[in-house]
N, C-alpha and C positions, 0 to 999 in steps of 0.2 A: 862435583862442584855444585853448590848450593846457589840458587838464583833466587832473590825475592820476586814475589809476584807483584807485577804491577797491577793497576785498576783493571785493565782489561782481562788479564788472567784470572783475577780474582772473582770476576764475574763469568767466568767459562768460557771468554774470548781467546782468539788465538794470540800468542806471544808478539808482541811488537819490538823489534831489533831497533832501537833507537840509535844508536851507532850507525847502522845501515842507513836509517832515514837521513840521519844529518849528513852522510857521505854523498849520498844520492841529491840532496838537496844542494849540498855546496858544489857538487860538479855538474849537475843537470839542470835543476829548476832554477836555483839562485839565479846564473848567469842569464837564462831565458828570460827570467822575470825583469832582471837590471834593463835589459834591453828593450823589454815592452815598456817599461816604465819611462824609460828615456823618449821612445817614441810617444806615448801618451803625454809626456811632459812637453814636448815641440809643438804638439797640437794644442794644448791649453795656452802656450805663449804665444800662439798664432790666433788666438781667441777663440778657439772651438771648444766644444765641451764633449770630449771623448768619453767613453763607458770608463767604469773603473777596472782597476787593475784586475782584481778578482774576477769580474765578469769576463774581460778579455783573456785572460788566463785560461777560465774555463772554457770558453768557446773557440779559442786559437792554439793556445799552448797544449792544452791536454788532447785534444786530436791530434795533433802532430805528433807528440810523443807516442801516444799509443799505436798510431798507424805504423810509425817508424820502427818501435820496438815490437808490436805483437802481430802485426800482419804482414803478408808479402805484397800489400797495395803499395803502388808508387807514390810519391809525395810530389805532386805536380803543380805548377803553378795555377793551373786551372781550378784545381780541388781546394789550394790554399785560399785562392779568391773568394770561392762559394762561402769558405768559413768567415772570411770578414765580411762579406756581403750579408750573411745571416746576422751578424753582429751590429752593423752599423746601420742606422735608419737612412732611406734615401733622402 
């Protein structure tokens, strides 16, 4: 079976499985981002100035997914609060 090289492969980088990426995004990343966007939108509607979706995703969702998938560390409310505290100004 012949596969066309994508840009990453042409530069000697590992192959990216775009179907796998799309599936992960659809089932894991997308719903989390949608929920987070709804939370941020509610804050905007109250007159607040929440951080961007990208910043919030990087600061909150990414560590949650990482810890949940790649470590044996618990996802405790206290730990989650520290993520949010680092994101939001006092």
